[in-house]
C-alpha positions in Angstrom: -94.7 115.5 19.9 -94.1 116.3 16.3 -90.6 114.9 16.3 -91.8 111.7 18.1 -94.6 111.2 15.6 -92.2 111.7 12.7 -89.9 109.1 14.2 -92.8 106.6 14.6 -93.7 107.1 11.0 -90.1 106.5 9.8 -89.9 103.3 11.9 -93.2 102.0 10.4 -91.9 102.7 6.9 -88.7 100.9 7.6 -90.6 97.9 9.0 -92.7 97.8 5.8 -89.6 97.9 3.7 -88.1 94.9 5.6 -91.4 93.0 5.0 -91.2 93.9 1.3 -87.8 92.2 1.1 -89.2 89.0 2.5 -92.1 89.1 0.1 -89.7 89.8 -2.8 -87.9 86.6 -1.8 -91.2 84.7 -1.8 -92.0 86.1 -5.3 -88.6 84.9 -6.5 -89.3 81.4 -5.3 -92.8 81.4 -6.9 -91.3 82.7 -10.1 -88.7 79.9 -10.1 -91.4 77.3 -9.4 -93.6 78.7 -12.2 -90.6 78.7 -14.6 -89.8 75.1 -13.8 -93.4 73.9 -14.3 -94.0 76.0 -17.4 -91.0 75.2 -19.5 -92.0 74.9 -23.2 -91.9 71.8 -25.2 -88.5 71.5 -26.9 -88.3 72.8 -30.5 -87.3 69.2 -31.6 -90.5 67.8 -30.2 -92.6 70.7 -31.7 -91.0 70.0 -35.1 -91.7 66.2 -34.7 -95.4 67.0 -33.9 -95.6 69.0 -37.1 -94.0 66.3 -39.1 -96.5 63.7 -37.7 -99.5 65.9 -38.3 -100.2 66.5 -34.6 -101.7 69.5 -32.9 -99.5 70.7 -30.0 -102.4 70.5 -27.5 -103.9 67.2 -28.8 -104.5 64.3 -26.4 -101.6 62.1 -25.3 -101.3 58.6 -23.8 -98.4 57.1 -21.8 -97.1 53.5 -22.1 -94.3 52.2 -19.8 -92.4 48.9 -20.3 -90.3 47.7 -17.4 -88.2 45.1 -19.1 -87.3 47.5 -21.9 -87.0 50.4 -19.4 -88.9 52.7 -21.8 -91.6 55.3 -21.5 -93.6 55.9 -24.7 -95.5 59.1 -25.4 -98.3 58.6 -27.9 -100.2 61.6 -29.3 -103.4 61.9 -31.3 -102.9 63.1 -34.8 -105.4 65.0 -36.9 -107.0 61.8 -38.1 -108.0 61.0 -34.6 -105.6 58.0 -34.2 -102.7 57.8 -31.8 -99.2 57.7 -33.1 -95.9 57.3 -31.3 -94.4 60.7 -30.7 -91.2 59.8 -28.7 -89.7 57.1 -26.6 -87.9 58.1 -23.4 -85.4 55.7 -21.8 -86.2 55.2 -18.1 -83.3 56.0 -15.8 -84.5 53.8 -12.9 -87.4 51.6 -11.8 -87.5 49.4 -8.7 -88.9 46.0 -7.7 -89.5 43.0 -9.9 -91.7 42.3 -13.0 -95.2 42.0 -11.8 -97.9 44.2 -10.1 -97.5 46.2 -6.9 -99.3 44.3 -4.0 -98.5 46.1 -0.7 -97.1 49.3 0.7 -93.3 49.1 1.0 -92.7 46.2 -1.4 -90.7 48.6 -3.7 -92.8 47.4 -6.7 -93.5 49.9 -9.5 -97.1 49.4 -10.4 -98.5 47.6 -13.5 -101.9 48.1 -15.0 -104.1 50.8 -16.6 -104.4 54.1 -14.7 -105.6 57.6 -15.3 -103.8 60.9 -14.7 -105.8 64.1 -14.0 -104.6 67.7 -13.7 -104.8 67.3 -9.9 -102.2 64.6 -10.0 -99.6 66.9 -11.6 -97.0 68.0 -9.0 -94.9 71.1 -9.8 -93.6 71.3 -6.2 -92.0 67.8 -6.4 -88.9 67.1 -4.3 -87.8 65.1 -7.4 -87.8 68.2 -9.7 -91.3 67.6 -11.3 -93.6 64.6 -11.1 -97.1 63.3 -11.6 -99.0 60.6 -9.7 -99.6 57.4 -11.7 -103.1 56.9 -10.2 -102.2 53.7 -8.3 -104.2 52.0 -6.8 -107.1 51.8 -9.2 -110.4 50.1 -8.6 -109.0 46.7 -9.5 -106.1 47.1 -7.1 -108.4 48.1 -4.3 -110.7 45.2 -5.0 -107.8 42.8 -4.4 -106.7 44.6 -1.3 -103.5 45.9 -2.8 -102.0 48.9 -0.9 -99.6 51.7 -1.7 -99.7 55.4 -2.5 -97.8 58.3 -4.1 -96.4 56.1 -6.9 -95.0 58.7 -9.3 -93.2 59.3 -12.5 -90.5 61.9 -11.5 -87.0 63.1 -12.0 -83.8 62.6 -10.0 -83.2 59.0 -11.3 -83.9 57.4 -8.0 -86.8 55.0 -7.3 -88.5 53.2 -4.5 -91.6 52.0 -6.3 -91.7 54.8 -8.9 -90.6 55.3 -12.5 -87.6 57.8 -12.4 -86.4 59.8 -15.3 -83.7 62.5 -15.4 -84.8 66.1 -14.6 -84.4 67.1 -18.3 -86.6 64.2 -19.4 -89.4 64.8 -16.8 -89.5 68.5 -17.8 -90.4 67.5 -21.3 -92.9 64.8 -20.3 -94.5 67.2 -17.8 -94.8 69.8 -20.5 -96.4 67.4 -23.0 -99.0 66.4 -20.3 -99.6 70.1 -19.3 -100.2 71.2 -22.9 -102.6 68.3 -23.4 -104.6 69.4 -20.4 -104.6 72.9 -21.7 -106.0 71.6 -24.9 -109.0 70.1 -23.0 -108.0 66.5 -22.2 -109.6 65.6 -18.9 -107.6 62.4 -18.2 -104.4 60.9 -19.6 -104.3 57.1 -19.8 -101.2 55.6 -18.2 -100.5 52.0 -19.2 -97.7 50.3 -17.1 -96.7 46.9 -18.5 -94.0 44.4 -17.7 -92.8 44.3 -21.4 -94.0 44.6 -24.9 -96.5 41.8 -25.0 -95.2 40.1 -28.1 -95.4 36.3 -28.6 -91.7 36.0 -27.9 -91.9 37.9 -24.6 -94.9 35.9 -23.5 -93.0 32.7 -24.3 -89.9 33.8 -22.4 -92.0 34.5 -19.3 -94.4 31.5 -19.6 -93.3 30.1 -16.2 -93.9 33.4 -14.4 -96.7 33.2 -11.7 -97.9 36.7 -12.9 -98.8 35.3 -16.4 -102.7 35.2 -15.7 -102.6 38.8 -14.7 -100.4 39.7 -17.8 -102.8 37.9 -20.2 -105.6 40.0 -18.8 -103.6 43.2 -19.5 -102.7 41.9 -22.9 -106.3 42.2 -24.0 -106.0 46.0 -23.5 -102.6 46.1 -25.0 -103.9 44.3 -28.1 -106.9 46.6 -28.2 -104.6 49.6 -28.5 -102.3 47.9 -31.0 -105.1 47.1 -33.5 -107.2 50.3 -33.1 -104.6 53.0 -32.2 -107.4 54.4 -30.0 -107.4 54.7 -26.3 -109.2 51.6 -24.9 -112.0 52.3 -22.5 -111.3 50.6 -19.1 -113.8 49.2 -16.6 -113.6 46.6 -13.8 -115.9 43.9 -12.6 -115.6 40.6 -10.8 -112.0 41.6 -10.0 -111.1 41.7 -13.7 -110.3 44.3 -16.3 -112.9 44.9 -19.0 -112.0 46.8 -22.2 -114.3 48.8 -24.5 -117.5 47.7 -22.9 -120.7 49.1 -24.6 -124.4 48.8 -23.6 -126.1 45.5 -24.5 -128.7 45.6 -27.2 -132.0 47.2 -26.1 -130.3 48.5 -22.9 -131.9 51.6 -21.6 -128.7 53.0 -20.0 -125.0 52.4 -19.9 -123.7 49.5 -17.9 -122.6 50.3 -14.4 -119.4 48.6 -13.3 -118.1 47.9 -9.8 -114.7 46.2 -9.4 -115.9 43.6 -6.8 -119.4 43.1 -8.1 -120.9 40.9 -10.8 -120.4 42.2 -14.3 -123.5 44.0 -15.8 -124.7 43.0 -19.3 -122.4 44.6 -21.9 -121.0 43.9 -25.4 -117.7 44.6 -27.1 -118.2 46.5 -30.5 -117.9 43.9 -33.3 -115.1 45.7 -35.2 -112.9 45.9 -32.1 -113.7 42.4 -30.9 -112.9 40.9 -34.3 -109.6 42.8 -34.7 -108.4 41.7 -31.2 -109.5 38.1 -31.8 -107.5 37.9 -35.0 -104.4 39.3 -33.3 -104.7 37.0 -30.4 -105.0 34.0 -32.7 -101.9 35.1 -34.6 -99.9 35.7 -31.4 -101.0 32.3 -29.9 -99.8 30.4 -33.0 -96.5 32.2 -32.8 -96.3 31.5 -29.0 -97.0 27.8 -29.5 -94.2 27.5 -32.1 -91.7 29.3 -29.9 -92.5 27.0 -27.0 -92.2 23.9 -29.2 -88.8 25.1 -30.4 -87.6 25.3 -26.8 -87.4 29.0 -26.3 -85.5 29.6 -23.0 -87.5 31.0 -20.1 -86.5 34.0 -18.2 -85.0 33.5 -14.7 -87.2 33.9 -11.7 -86.3 35.2 -8.2 -83.2 36.9 -9.4 -82.8 39.1 -6.3 -82.2 42.1 -8.5 -84.0 45.2 -7.6 -85.5 46.7 -10.7 -83.8 47.9 -13.9 -82.3 50.8 -15.8 -82.1 51.6 -19.5 -78.7 50.7 -21.0 -78.0 54.3 -22.1 -78.0 55.3 -18.4 -76.3 52.1 -17.1 -73.4 52.8 -19.5 -72.7 56.2 -17.9 -73.2 55.2 -14.3 -70.2 53.9 -12.2 -70.7 50.2 -11.7 -73.8 50.4 -13.9 -76.0 47.4 -14.8 -79.4 47.2 -16.5 -80.7 44.8 -13.9 -84.0 43.3 -15.0 -84.1 45.5 -18.1 -83.2 43.9 -21.4 -79.8 44.3 -23.0 -76.9 46.5 -21.9 -74.7 43.9 -20.4 -71.1 43.3 -21.5 -70.5 44.6 -25.0 -73.9 46.2 -25.1 -73.0 48.7 -22.4 -69.7 49.5 -24.2 -71.7 50.4 -27.3 -74.3 52.3 -25.3 -71.5 54.4 -23.7 -70.9 56.0 -27.1 -74.4 57.6 -27.0 -74.9 60.7 -24.9 -77.2 60.3 -21.9 -80.5 62.1 -22.2 -80.0 64.3 -19.2 -77.7 64.6 -16.2 -77.4 61.6 -14.0 -77.1 62.7 -10.3 -74.1 61.5 -8.4 -76.3 59.5 -5.9 -77.7 57.2 -8.6 -78.0 53.6 -7.5 -77.9 51.2 -10.4 -79.3 47.7 -10.1 -76.9 45.3 -8.5 -76.5 41.5 -8.9 -77.7 39.3 -6.0 -75.4 39.5 -3.0 -73.5 42.6 -4.2 -73.2 45.5 -1.7 -75.5 48.4 -2.5 -75.0 52.0 -1.6 -77.1 53.1 1.4 -80.1 55.2 0.9 -81.7 57.8 3.3 -84.1 56.1 5.7 -86.9 58.6 5.7 -88.9 60.4 3.1 -91.4 63.2 3.6 -94.8 62.6 1.9 -95.6 64.9 -1.0 -99.2 65.6 -2.0 -100.4 64.2 -5.3 -102.2 67.4 -6.2 -100.4 70.7 -6.6 -100.7 72.4 -3.2 -101.6 76.0 -2.5 -98.5 78.2 -2.7 -97.5 80.0 0.5 -95.8 83.2 1.6 -92.2 83.1 2.7 -90.8 84.8 5.8 -87.6 86.8 6.0 -84.4 84.7 6.3 -82.6 84.6 9.7 -79.9 86.8 8.3 -82.4 89.4 7.2 -84.1 89.2 10.6 -80.8 89.8 12.4 -79.9 92.7 10.1 -83.3 94.4 10.6 -83.2 93.8 14.3 -79.7 95.3 14.6 -80.7 98.4 12.6 -83.8 98.9 14.8 -81.8 98.4 18.0 -79.2 101.0 16.9 -81.9 103.4 15.8 -83.8 103.2 19.1 -80.7 103.6 21.2 -79.9 106.9 19.4 -83.5 108.2 19.6 -84.4 106.9 23.0 -87.7 105.4 21.7 -87.1 101.7 22.7 -90.6 101.1 23.9 -92.2 102.7 20.8 -90.0 100.8 18.5 -90.9 97.4 20.1 -94.6 98.2 19.8 -94.4 99.3 16.2 -92.2 96.4 15.1 -94.6 93.9 16.7 -97.5 95.4 14.9 -95.8 95.7 11.5 -94.0 92.3 11.3 -95.9 89.8 13.4 -94.0 86.7 14.5 -94.5 83.6 12.3 -97.1 81.1 13.6 -95.9 78.0 15.4 -96.4 74.7 13.7 -96.0 71.2 14.9 -93.1 69.3 13.3 -94.3 67.3 10.3 -94.2 63.6 10.8 -91.8 61.6 8.6 -92.4 58.1 7.4 -89.9 55.3 6.9 -89.0 54.9 3.2 -89.6 51.2 3.3 -93.2 51.8 4.3 -93.8 54.4 1.6 -91.8 55.7 -1.3 -93.3 59.2 -1.4 -90.9 61.9 -2.4 -87.7 62.5 -0.3 -86.3 66.0 -0.1 -83.8 66.8 -2.9 -80.2 66.7 -1.7 -78.9 70.3 -1.3 -75.4 69.5 -0.2 -72.4 71.2 -1.7 -70.7 69.7 -4.7 -67.8 68.7 -2.5 -70.1 66.7 -0.2 -71.8 65.0 -3.1 -68.4 64.0 -4.5 -67.3 62.6 -1.1 -70.6 60.6 -0.9 -70.1 59.2 -4.3 -66.5 58.1 -3.5 -67.8 56.4 -0.3 -70.4 54.5 -2.2 -67.8 53.3 -4.7 -65.5 52.2 -1.9 -68.3 50.2 -0.3 -68.8 48.3 -3.6 -65.1 47.3 -3.3 -64.3 47.8 -6.9 -63.1 50.6 -9.2 -65.4 52.4 -11.6 -65.9 50.4 -14.7 -66.7 53.4 -16.9 -65.4 57.0 -17.3 -66.7 59.5 -14.8 -70.2 60.7 -15.2 -69.1 64.3 -15.7 -67.0 63.3 -18.8 -69.9 61.7 -20.6 -73.1 63.4 -19.7 -75.0 66.2 -21.3 -73.8 69.6 -20.5 -77.4 70.9 -20.3 -77.7 72.6 -16.9 -80.4 71.6 -14.5 -82.5 74.4 -13.1 -81.7 74.9 -9.4 -84.1 73.3 -6.9 -86.7 75.5 -5.2 -85.9 76.0 -1.5 -88.9 75.2 0.6 -88.6 77.9 3.2 -92.3 78.8 3.0 -94.7 79.4 5.9 -98.5 79.3 5.8 -99.9 82.6 4.8 -101.6 84.5 2.0 -102.4 83.2 -1.4 -99.8 84.0 -4.1 -100.3 86.0 -7.2 -100.7 83.4 -9.9 -100.6 84.2 -13.7 -104.0 84.1 -15.3 -102.9 81.4 -17.6 -101.1 79.3 -15.1 -101.6 75.5 -14.8 -103.1 75.7 -11.3 -105.6 78.5 -12.0 -106.8 77.0 -15.3 -107.5 73.6 -13.9 -108.6 74.2 -10.3 -112.1 73.1 -11.4 -110.9 69.6 -12.1 -109.5 69.0 -8.6 
């Protein structure tokens, strides 16, 4: 009896050791995930903030311009005004100039949106991401549909704004630090272009012009005040910087589909915006009278790409983004790309040109950071532990006891229904990151180039891109289970109250 009890104890200890190996793997994954989402702001950006008199955790504001393929990060300085911190070239955006209208139209959204801590996604299949907040109340009032429209890495877009992994790491870090500094929401302004008199004249025949003129009021507001415009909606319109009417007993209550309540615009803001609008209108009228050419409509080109990326992508084109064609791309090729362009990048193509095929399905990813989960042992670990137990029991003759003890110490994983997948045309969401070998990725790239039926126009990507390594993707081999151990100062723990 003593020997049999001793054997049972040894078996139990061995089972716990195997479980410890599995949990160690889980902790490794969680540590890798935390490291990716908690990368510090680069020393160059820290030095730039110091130069511009900005606190590292001061509020920020994002502005995106499709035609220029740029994402601007503005940050509040110690005077309380916003100043431009850095402009990030956009690696890829999809669709046309104009707002997103329906699910699956491949349109990247346009408008004024808000980003909260719950919209930050450290578990993104596209390295890191945050949800833009589309649709807002205005979009919903018009019946516009769509979801999970992100700013993310991976340089691949079906309705999103895609950066390189290195870029999104820095953009994510800037947003994270602003939330840590107390900012509750980050304003996200997505616009078709810089709303100058020249650009308005070039696009004067575009059917989206009434919508763009409405957005220009908020654009001008920020341009003249360098303060974040307050955004409301009523009568299916945007309203900027509304304040209570004289003698009002409470703040006006806005509903996007309802009649506008009584409100006023502060005199200093209203006057500054009016003066700018008059100046822009005079310049616009002069440009039209001089016969400024209008931009083409219905080009059939899907989205755009900043010229610095198009110059380094095989068969690259800027598409609907300004510049970068012909000699412009040759000059842009002399600049290093800000991050590694993945081999599956799909630059914009001219109408009728064959385009590389894309995966047909994408798995939906939550906008909020989900609860981390506990991993199980890998199949190899399970086979090894099973073999060791089998050999041990054959020698000791305790086959029955071993089976009972193993079942109690390491219960089988719960059975889950297979997750549903959705067609990529219906929703962009976030497709799983490709984890094929380098050889397979190279073969896929060659196949795409052959389909285009033309040789590469530029040197290979590997000869021109930044050598900065991209952290490896986190393998999602997790099963539902216990809560993870999170650092006390982690992003999730500090802002769970905002979800």
